[in-house]
C-alpha positions as a printed Julia matrix, in Angstrom:
93×3 Matrix{Float64}:
  70.45    0.22  228.46
  69.23   -3.18  227.27
  72.62   -4.45  226.18
  74.1    -3.5   229.54
  71.5    -5.52  231.39
  72.03   -8.46  229.02
  75.8    -8.25  229.57
  75.5    -8.31  233.36
  72.89  -11.08  233.2
  75.25  -13.14  231.05
  78.08  -12.67  233.54
  75.87  -13.88  236.37
  73.94  -16.63  234.55
  76.79  -18.28  232.62
  78.33  -20.02  235.66
  74.86  -21.0   236.9
  74.04  -22.61  233.55
  77.43  -24.33  233.53
  76.66  -25.88  236.93
  73.5   -27.45  235.49
  75.62  -29.58  233.15
  78.74  -30.23  235.25
  81.11  -28.95  237.87
  83.01  -25.72  237.44
  86.69  -26.25  236.59
  89.14  -25.99  239.47
  91.02  -22.72  239.72
  94.77  -23.28  239.8
  97.42  -20.58  239.61
 101.0   -21.87  239.5
 102.7   -18.6   240.37
 103.35  -16.6   243.51
 102.14  -13.1   244.27
 105.4   -11.35  243.33
 105.3   -12.88  239.84
 101.6   -12.07  239.4
 102.17   -8.47  240.48
 105.16   -8.1   238.14
 103.17   -9.6   235.26
 100.26   -7.23  235.9
 102.57   -4.22  235.95
 104.27   -5.31  232.72
 100.89   -5.77  231.0
  99.66   -2.39  232.25
 102.78   -0.5   231.17
 102.86   -2.29  227.82
  99.21   -1.51  227.15
  99.85    2.15  227.86
 103.07    2.2   225.79
 101.41    0.35  222.89
  98.36    2.67  222.93
  95.99   -0.24  223.46
  95.75   -3.92  224.2
  96.37   -6.81  221.83
  92.69   -7.57  221.32
  91.86   -3.9   220.86
  94.41   -3.52  218.08
  93.79   -6.97  216.62
  90.0    -6.86  216.53
  88.87   -3.25  216.5
  91.94   -1.61  214.97
  92.31   -4.08  212.11
  88.6    -3.93  211.32
  89.01   -0.14  210.94
  92.02   -0.78  208.65
  94.24    1.21  211.01
  97.89    1.08  209.92
  99.03    1.62  213.5
  96.98   -1.37  214.67
  98.38   -3.5   211.85
 101.94   -2.7   212.94
 101.07   -3.26  216.6
  99.4    -6.61  215.86
 102.36   -7.75  213.76
 104.69   -6.77  216.61
 102.57   -8.68  219.16
 102.4   -11.78  216.98
 106.09  -11.64  216.08
 107.05  -11.33  219.75
 104.84  -14.27  220.6
 106.3   -16.42  217.83
 109.84  -15.53  218.89
 109.1   -16.28  222.54
 107.65  -19.71  221.74
 110.63  -20.52  219.51
 113.16  -19.52  222.16
 111.37  -21.36  224.97
 110.68  -24.56  223.03
 113.75  -24.87  220.84
 116.6   -22.91  222.39
 115.93  -23.24  226.11
 114.29  -26.66  225.76
 111.16  -26.06  227.82
């Protein structure tokens, strides 16, 4: 029970403590609702298809030495590397 209270207290108190030392950063989302909805659906389907999220496989799965999590993490990282390469070097973004 104690860790749950500490977790909720941290969620509430962190922004308050931040305000003591400076202004909160401005929230800016450079995408419309259709794109945000599509992105959310893709993430949800991919998480279900991949049997977990990237951080779940990368942190918890690898610490358990799970072969499935190792393959999943390598696939996530490889996809990310390939995407950055294509966007920066082939498309010219």
